[in-house]
N, C-alpha and C positions, 0 to 999 in steps of 0.2 A: 781706776782708783789704785790698784796695786802697782801699776806703772808709775803713777805720780809718787806714791810713797817710796818706791825704790829710787826714783830721781831725787827726791829730797834727801833721803839718807846718802846716796852716792854723792850728791852735790856737797853735803855737810862734810863728808869724809874728805873731800878735796879742798875744803876751806870756805866754800860758799855758805854765807850765813844769812843774806837777804834774798827774799824771794817776793816779787811782785806777782800777786794772785789775780788773774783776770779770767772771766768765764770764757771770754773769746767770741769770735764770730763763727757763724755757720760756714763750713768750708764750702758749701754749694756756691757761695758768692765769690769764691777765689778762683784761681787759675787751674785748679783741679776738681771740678765740680762732681766727679765721681767718688771723691773721698767721703767716707761717712763720719759724721761727727760723733764724738763720744762725749755726752754731757752727763755722766755718771754723778759728778758732784760739782757743785758751783763753787764760786770763789770764797763764800764764807765758810763752807765746809773744808776747803783746802787750806784756809788760814787756820782753822781749828786743828786740822791734821798736822800741820807744820808746828803749831804750838805745842801740841802733844808730843809729837816726835822729839822735839827739843827737850822736852821734859823727861824723856826716857820712856814713852809709851806709844805703842801703835794703836791705831783705833780699835783693834781686836782685843786690847787689853795687854797684849803681849809686851813684856819689858824689852827695851832697846838698850844695850849696854852703852854706857858713856853718854850721858845728857850733855847736851852742848846748847849755848844760847843761840837761837834762830830768831830772824826778824822777818815774819810775814807781813806783807804790806798789801794795800789795796788801791784801787782807783777811786777817784772822786771827781766830780764835776762842779766847778765853781759857778755860782748863779748870783745874780743880783737878787737877794732874798726879799720876799714879800713879808709884810709884818707877821703873818701867821706861820711862815715857813719854819719847819724844824729839820735838822740834818739826821733824821731817822736811820736812813741807809748807812750813813758813816758810823754813827753811834752803834748800830748792830754789828758792823764789821769790826769796830774796836772791841766790842763785847766777844766776838769770836776769835780774837787774838791779834788783830791788825796792829802793828807797831809804828806803821807810817802810811802815808797816803801819798799818791803821785796824781796830780790832776791833769785834766785836759788842758789845751792851751788856754790861758787867760791872760791877754795882753792889755788889759784894762785895770790899771792900779787901783782906781776908786771902787770898781766893783769887788776887786779882791780884797780890799780893806773891809768893806761891808759884809762880805761873805765870811771872812775870818772873824770878824767881830761876833757875828751871829753864832759861829761854830763855838767860840768860847762862852758866849751867854747861854747856850744850850748844853753845855756840859762836856765838850770836846776839851781835854786838858791843854792848857797853853803850852806845854812842852811836847805835844804830840807833833812829830815832824810832818810837814807838809812839803812836798817837792813840787812847787809850781810850774806848770807847763809854760815856759817862756823860750823862744827860739828866734834866732837870727832869721828873719823872713828874706828869702832870696829875691822876691819881687812882688809886685802887687798882684800879679796873676797867681802866684803861688798862695799868697794871703787869702784871695778869694776862693781858691780851691780848698783851703783848709776849712774856712767858714762853711762853704756849701757841702763839704764832704766828711768832715770829722765832727760828728755829732757833739754838740755842747762846747765847741771851741768858741772863744770869744776874742775877736780882733775888731777893734772899732773902725768904723767907716773912715773917721778922720786919720787913722794910721794908714789905711790902704790909700787914700788921697795922698797923704804925705810921701808914700812910696811912689805913686803914679808920678808925682811932681819932680822926683829926685833925678838927677842926671845919672847917678850910680845907684841903682836901686838896691843892690847887694850890700854896698857900703852903708846905705841908709837903714837897711834892715838890721844890720849889726849895731849901728848907733842906737837904734830904737830898743833893741834887746838889752844893750848896756845901760841904757837910761832907766828901763824897767827894774833891772837887777839892782 
């Protein structure tokens, strides 16, 4: 917790203003499994900490000289919302200070339209910045890997078939990304 606070203050001193706050993965699943995870605070608490530091206060209540505008951000996962779905997690993150959200890959414009419409219907401000996960896909193989390994990523089967059929899959992946953007 203290290390994160120091990193935020040091980063702000160097001109960094935006922070994407993620809880992160358990390091046991990575290439250094002997590493111990430190999950002292979650992403919501980190966003609140960044918000408060920007306002000139440490979580202890101690004043920090020189308030500065900081932009804590969060992750979100676009879905094709069911009629009763509410974006409770995102609304909680906004309440904790999130000023933007970055999403998992969502390469389906129709799902994205329904998801964003539901966000707005449920109280997410229309001017709340959403950075939508769109990328130039290198190949059908890499698209399948994303779908299988990056939880919540959406790449339609028809898009993967289009990549499969392309003579230059990398160029086709760029074309798809540009169409979506």
